[in-house]
C-alpha positions in Angstrom: 4.2 -6.6 -40.6 2.9 -3.0 -41.1 1.3 -3.1 -37.7 4.4 -4.8 -36.1 6.9 -2.3 -37.6 4.9 0.8 -36.9 2.2 0.6 -34.2 4.0 -1.4 -31.4 7.4 0.3 -31.7 5.8 3.7 -31.7 4.0 2.8 -28.4 7.2 1.5 -26.8 9.2 4.6 -28.0 6.6 6.9 -26.6 7.0 5.1 -23.2 10.8 5.5 -23.3 10.3 9.2 -24.2 8.4 9.7 -20.9 11.2 8.1 -18.9 14.1 9.6 -20.9 13.2 13.2 -22.2 16.5 13.3 -24.1 14.9 10.9 -26.7 13.2 13.6 -28.8 12.9 11.7 -32.1 13.0 8.1 -33.1 12.9 6.6 -36.6 10.4 3.8 -37.2 11.1 2.0 -40.4 10.1 -1.2 -42.3 13.2 -3.4 -41.7 13.7 -5.8 -44.7 15.9 -8.1 -42.7 13.4 -8.7 -39.9 10.6 -8.8 -42.5 12.2 -11.7 -44.4 13.0 -13.4 -41.1 9.4 -13.1 -39.9 8.1 -14.2 -43.2 10.4 -17.2 -43.2 9.2 -18.3 -39.8 5.6 -17.8 -40.7 6.1 -19.8 -43.9 7.7 -22.7 -42.0 4.8 -22.8 -39.6 1.9 -22.5 -42.0 3.3 -24.4 -45.0 4.8 -27.0 -42.7 1.5 -27.6 -41.1 -0.2 -27.8 -44.5 2.4 -30.2 -45.9 2.1 -32.4 -42.8 -1.7 -32.6 -43.2 -1.5 -33.2 -47.0 1.1 -36.0 -46.7 -0.9 -37.6 -44.0 -4.0 -37.7 -46.2 -2.3 -38.5 -49.5 -0.8 -41.7 -48.2 -4.3 -43.0 -47.5 -6.3 -45.2 -49.9 -8.7 -43.3 -52.2 -11.6 -45.5 -51.1 -10.9 -44.6 -47.4 -10.7 -40.9 -48.2 -14.2 -41.1 -49.8 -15.7 -42.4 -46.5 -16.3 -40.1 -43.5 -13.5 -40.0 -41.0 -14.3 -42.5 -38.3 -14.4 -41.1 -34.8 -11.5 -42.1 -32.5 -12.4 -44.9 -30.1 -12.8 -44.0 -26.5 -10.4 -45.2 -23.8 -10.5 -45.4 -20.1 -9.0 -42.3 -18.4 -7.0 -42.1 -15.2 -9.8 -40.4 -13.3 -12.0 -43.6 -13.7 -9.6 -45.3 -11.3 -10.4 -42.7 -8.6 -13.8 -44.2 -7.9 -14.5 -41.7 -5.1 -14.5 -38.9 -7.7 -15.7 -40.7 -10.8 -18.8 -42.2 -9.3 -20.0 -38.7 -8.2 -19.8 -37.3 -11.8 -22.9 -37.1 -14.0 -23.2 -38.7 -17.4 -22.3 -35.6 -19.4 -19.3 -34.9 -17.1 -18.0 -38.4 -17.7 -18.5 -38.1 -21.5 -16.8 -34.6 -21.5 -13.7 -36.0 -19.7 -13.5 -39.0 -22.0 -13.9 -36.8 -25.1 -11.1 -34.5 -24.0 -8.7 -37.4 -23.9 -9.9 -38.9 -27.2 -8.6 -35.9 -29.1 -5.3 -35.2 -27.5 -4.0 -32.8 -30.1 -7.1 -30.6 -29.7 -6.8 -31.0 -26.0 -3.2 -29.7 -26.0 -3.9 -26.9 -28.6 -6.7 -25.5 -26.5 -4.7 -25.5 -23.3 -1.6 -24.0 -25.0 -3.7 -21.3 -26.7 -5.5 -20.3 -23.5 -2.3 -20.5 -21.5 -0.6 -18.1 -24.0 -3.6 -15.8 -23.9 -3.7 -15.6 -20.1 0.1 -15.3 -19.9 0.3 -12.4 -22.3 -2.5 -10.5 -20.5 -0.9 -11.1 -17.1 2.5 -10.0 -18.5 1.0 -6.7 -19.5 -0.5 -6.1 -16.1 2.6 -7.3 -14.3 4.9 -4.9 -16.3 2.7 -2.0 -15.3 2.5 -3.2 -11.6 6.2 -3.7 -11.4 7.3 -0.4 -12.9 4.7 1.5 -10.9 6.0 -0.2 -7.8 9.6 1.0 -8.3 8.9 4.5 -7.0 6.8 3.1 -4.1 9.6 0.8 -3.1 12.2 3.5 -3.4 10.3 6.2 -1.5 8.7 4.0 1.1 11.2 1.2 1.8 14.4 3.2 1.2 13.8 7.0 1.1 11.6 8.6 3.7 12.4 12.2 3.1 10.1 14.7 1.3 12.5 17.4 0.2 16.2 17.4 -0.8 17.8 20.8 -0.6 21.0 21.5 -2.5 22.9 24.2 -0.4 24.9 27.1 -1.7 28.6 26.3 -1.9 29.5 29.4 0.0 27.8 28.3 3.2 30.0 27.3 6.2 29.1 24.4 8.5 27.9 26.7 11.4 25.6 28.6 8.9 24.2 25.2 7.7 23.5 24.3 11.4 21.7 27.6 11.8 19.7 27.1 8.6 18.7 23.6 9.7 17.4 24.9 13.1 15.6 27.7 11.4 13.8 25.3 9.0 12.8 22.9 11.8 11.0 25.8 13.5 8.6 26.0 10.5 5.2 24.3 11.1 5.4 22.7 7.7 8.7 20.9 8.5 9.1 18.1 11.0 12.8 17.3 10.9 15.9 17.8 8.8 19.4 16.2 8.5 22.7 17.2 7.0 24.6 15.2 4.5 27.4 15.5 2.0 26.8 14.1 -1.5 29.5 13.8 -4.2 29.6 12.0 -7.6 32.4 9.4 -7.9 33.2 6.5 -10.2 33.3 3.0 -8.6 35.4 0.1 -9.8 36.6 -3.2 -8.4 39.4 -5.6 -9.0 36.9 -8.4 -10.0 36.0 -6.9 -13.4 36.6 -3.9 -15.6 33.1 -2.4 -15.1 32.8 1.3 -14.1 29.8 2.5 -12.3 28.9 6.2 -11.6 27.8 6.4 -8.0 26.6 9.1 -5.6 28.6 9.0 -2.4 26.3 10.0 0.5 28.0 10.9 3.8 26.3 11.5 7.1 27.4 13.1 10.4 24.6 11.6 12.5 23.9 8.0 11.5 21.0 7.6 13.9 19.3 10.7 12.6 20.1 9.7 9.0 18.3 6.4 9.3 15.0 8.3 9.7 15.5 9.8 6.2 17.1 6.9 4.3 16.7 3.3 5.4 19.7 1.1 4.8 18.1 -2.4 4.6 19.9 -5.5 3.7 19.0 -6.3 0.1 18.2 -10.0 1.0 16.7 -10.0 4.5 15.4 -6.4 4.3 16.6 -6.0 7.9 17.7 -2.4 8.7 21.4 -1.9 9.0 23.5 0.8 10.8 26.5 2.5 9.4 29.9 2.2 11.1 33.2 4.1 10.9 35.1 1.2 9.2 33.0 0.1 6.2 30.9 1.6 3.5 27.4 0.4 2.3 26.8 0.0 -1.4 23.5 -0.5 -3.2 22.4 -3.8 -4.8 22.6 -3.0 -8.5 26.0 -1.4 -8.2 27.3 -4.4 -6.3 26.0 -6.7 -9.1 27.6 -4.7 -11.8 30.9 -4.6 -10.0 30.6 -8.3 -9.0 31.4 -7.6 -5.4 30.0 -8.9 -2.1 30.3 -7.9 1.6 34.0 -7.9 2.7 35.4 -6.9 -0.8 37.1 -3.6 -1.5 35.9 -1.0 -4.0 37.8 1.9 -5.6 36.2 5.3 -5.6 37.6 7.8 -8.1 36.8 11.5 -7.8 36.6 14.1 -10.6 40.3 14.9 -10.2 41.3 11.3 -10.8 42.2 10.6 -7.2 41.5 6.9 -6.2 40.3 6.0 -2.7 39.9 2.4 -1.5 37.0 1.4 0.8 35.8 -1.9 2.3 32.2 -2.9 1.7 30.3 -3.8 4.8 26.8 -4.3 3.6 24.9 -4.4 0.3 21.7 -2.5 0.8 18.3 -2.3 -0.9 17.8 0.2 -3.6 15.9 0.4 -6.9 16.9 3.6 -8.8 20.5 4.7 -9.5 23.6 3.7 -7.5 24.8 4.9 -4.1 27.6 4.4 -1.6 26.9 5.4 2.1 29.4 6.2 4.8 29.8 8.1 8.0 31.7 11.4 8.2 34.4 9.8 10.3 35.1 7.1 7.6 34.9 9.8 4.9 37.7 11.8 6.6 39.7 8.7 7.0 39.4 7.5 3.3 39.5 10.9 1.5 41.8 12.6 3.9 39.8 15.9 4.1 37.4 17.5 6.6 33.7 16.7 6.2 31.4 19.6 5.2 27.7 19.4 4.4 26.1 20.4 1.0 22.6 18.8 1.2 19.7 19.0 3.6 17.0 16.3 3.7 13.7 17.4 5.1 10.6 15.6 6.3 7.4 17.7 5.9 4.1 17.6 7.8 1.7 15.9 5.3 1.5 18.9 3.1 -1.0 19.3 0.2 0.4 20.0 -3.3 -0.4 23.7 -2.9 1.2 24.0 0.5 4.3 22.2 -0.7 4.6 24.5 -3.7 4.3 27.5 -1.4 7.0 26.1 0.9 9.3 25.4 -2.0 8.9 28.9 -3.3 9.8 30.4 0.1 12.8 28.1 0.4 14.2 29.0 -3.0 13.9 32.7 -2.2 16.5 32.2 0.4 19.9 32.6 -1.2 21.3 29.8 0.9 19.5 27.1 -1.1 20.5 26.7 -4.8 17.9 24.1 -5.8 15.6 21.5 -4.4 13.8 18.3 -5.4 10.6 16.9 -3.9 9.5 13.3 -3.9 6.0 14.3 -4.9 7.4 15.7 -8.2 9.2 12.4 -8.9 6.1 10.4 -8.2 4.0 12.6 -10.5 6.6 12.1 -13.2 6.2 8.3 -12.8 2.4 8.7 -13.1 2.9 10.3 -16.6 5.2 7.4 -17.5 2.5 4.9 -16.5 0.0 6.5 -18.8 2.3 5.5 -21.7 2.6 2.0 -20.2 -1.2 1.6 -20.4 -0.8 1.6 -24.2 1.6 -1.4 -24.0 -0.9 -3.2 -21.7 -3.8 -2.6 -24.1 -1.7 -3.9 -27.1 -0.9 -7.1 -25.1 -4.5 -7.6 -24.1 -5.8 -7.1 -27.7 -3.1 -9.5 -29.1 -3.8 -12.1 -26.4 -7.6 -11.8 -26.9 -7.2 -12.4 -30.6 -5.0 -15.4 -29.9 -7.7 -16.9 -27.6 -10.5 -16.1 -30.0 -8.8 -17.6 -33.1 -7.6 -20.7 -31.2 -11.0 -21.4 -29.5 -13.2 -20.6 -32.5 -11.2 -22.8 -34.9 -10.9 -25.7 -32.4 -14.7 -25.4 -31.7 -15.5 -25.6 -35.4 -13.1 -28.5 -36.0 -14.7 -30.2 -33.0 -18.2 -29.8 -34.4 -17.3 -30.8 -37.9 -15.5 -34.0 -36.7 -18.5 -35.0 -34.5 -21.3 -33.8 -36.7 -22.9 -37.3 -37.0 -22.6 -37.8 -33.2 -24.2 -34.4 -32.5 -27.0 -35.1 -35.1 -27.6 -38.5 -33.4 -28.1 -37.1 -30.0 -30.4 -34.4 -31.4 -32.5 -37.1 -33.0 -32.6 -38.9 -29.7 -34.3 -35.9 -28.2 -31.6 -33.6 -26.8 -32.6 -30.0 -26.8 -30.3 -27.3 -28.4 -29.1 -26.2 -24.9 -28.3 -29.7 -23.9 -26.3 -30.3 -27.1 -24.5 -27.0 -26.5 -23.6 -28.0 -22.9 -22.5 -31.4 -24.2 -19.9 -29.7 -26.5 -18.9 -26.5 -24.6 -18.2 -28.2 -21.2 -15.0 -29.5 -22.8 -14.0 -25.9 -23.8 -14.9 -24.6 -20.4 -12.9 -27.2 -18.6 -9.9 -26.8 -20.9 -10.1 -23.0 -20.6 -10.0 -23.4 -16.8 -6.8 -25.6 -17.0 -5.2 -23.2 -19.5 -5.9 -20.1 -17.3 -4.3 -21.8 -14.2 -1.2 -22.7 -16.2 -1.2 -19.3 -17.9 -1.1 -17.4 -14.6 2.1 -19.3 -13.7 3.6 -18.8 -17.2 2.7 -15.1 -17.1 4.6 -14.5 -13.9 7.7 -16.2 -15.4 7.3 -14.3 -18.7 7.0 -11.0 -16.8 10.2 -11.7 -14.9 12.1 -12.5 -18.1 10.9 -9.4 -19.9 11.6 -7.1 -16.9 15.1 -8.5 -16.5 15.7 -8.0 -20.2 14.4 -4.4 -20.0 16.4 -3.4 -16.9 18.7 -0.5 -17.5 22.1 0.0 -15.8 20.5 2.2 -13.2 17.3 0.3 -12.4 16.2 -2.9 -10.6 12.8 -4.3 -11.4 11.1 -6.5 -8.8 8.3 -8.6 -10.4 5.0 -7.5 -8.9 1.7 -8.9 -9.9 -1.2 -7.6 -7.8 -4.1 -9.9 -7.0 -6.4 -7.7 -9.2 -4.0 -8.4 -12.1 -4.5 -12.1 -11.8 -8.3 -11.6 -11.5 -8.4 -9.3 -14.5 -6.2 -11.7 -16.6 -8.4 -14.7 -15.9 -11.6 -12.6 -16.3 -10.6 -11.2 -19.7 -9.7 -14.7 -20.9 -13.1 -16.0 -19.7 -14.8 -13.1 -21.6 -13.2 -14.2 -24.9 -14.1 -17.8 -24.2 -17.8 -16.8 -23.5 -17.9 -14.9 -26.9 -16.6 -18.1 -28.7 -19.2 -20.2 -26.8 -22.0 -17.9 -27.8 -21.0 -18.2 -31.5 -20.7 -22.0 -31.1 -24.3 -22.1 -29.8 -25.6 -20.7 -33.1 -23.4 -23.1 -35.2 -24.8 -26.1 -33.2 -28.3 -24.8 -33.7 -27.9 -25.0 -37.5 -26.8 -28.7 -37.5 -29.2 -30.5 -39.9 -30.0 -33.9 -38.5 -31.2 -35.4 -41.7 -28.3 -34.2 -43.9 -25.7 -35.1 -41.2 -27.0 -38.7 -40.9 -27.2 -39.4 -44.6 -24.9 -42.2 -45.7 -22.2 -41.1 -48.1 -22.7 -44.3 -50.1 
């Protein structure tokens, strides 16, 4: 409880502080309510399991309890009916498969334990992959500009045109486009939700598509703006419960309400936007279009070259501020450093789960089959052969658990990411191939550690003592 109330929340809070600098201080406390709840659940699990075991033994006859527990009788398994496969298996493989199904509870516990271990590890990696992928999706699939310049409010449209031409003459800059951006509040008649959106207006829709791609959020096919409908981003559409063809209401800072028809719902991952042409803007808002932002595409500049360019741009009184995509990506990199801590916690927790489950089940397996193992040692089996005889079951069950855990981990990642989504973010579940490999590999490492410890336990099996009759 001390670790749960202090370590893990502190790590998660530090992650949120990276994403939201306004969170300067957070109180981590020992919550009595959750402590009692957690203790109650633990008590039900541990005491319940103990009571079940005790009752099961206490209803037996004393004479039966004084005798060693007889091994469960073997049964034919389904695989035996597949003669093509069964006949090609060796003796130890056949014994391994039969033993697995003799002890069904241990069979299920091993698979569930390994599945949980692999799922938790993959969840940690998937959370990191998914969050790190947001910025790549936003600035590769949607935004293709490198700099966003906020222009001085005193500039007239012809002065902005001259500034754009002047900037495009620079060797560091490939192209620029004019836009108008204004903050509005979006609502719909389908619910009472209110969403703060950035309305982005372009004069040249063909030129604009080279800086911001308007892709359909389902098909990802690129769409082109028209003078009759606005495009709205995916998360805003979900919050407002609207679809293509519906109307939205846009309210400006003065409280004026403007109605627009939604043409397409477009791909977007960070914040909310409404896109329209300058012709539609003048029709809806009833005022003449004027630019206040320039988007720029630069010529593969290094960080030093970009900083030099930015300094020179800000010296010009025509530009009040600017934002570079490189800065936003660097900010994300710092956030991911905090996310690594969450991944490490999940890996350690999952590893402990796998270790405890496998080690306990291996010990129970050996104790229940001690006479069987002693017998085959008497018959001439070497230590390694006895070890293979027992651990093949663990290896096979681990393999099954890992496969199921990879599927479960993907589902768990999606659930956690959907739960953690904020109003302004959309998480797409991303699990890179290396994450699957690492998750399976780490689970295998913990399994190998348990198997090594099992080898030394098996080596200490005393054949004479184990085969002595209890009578």
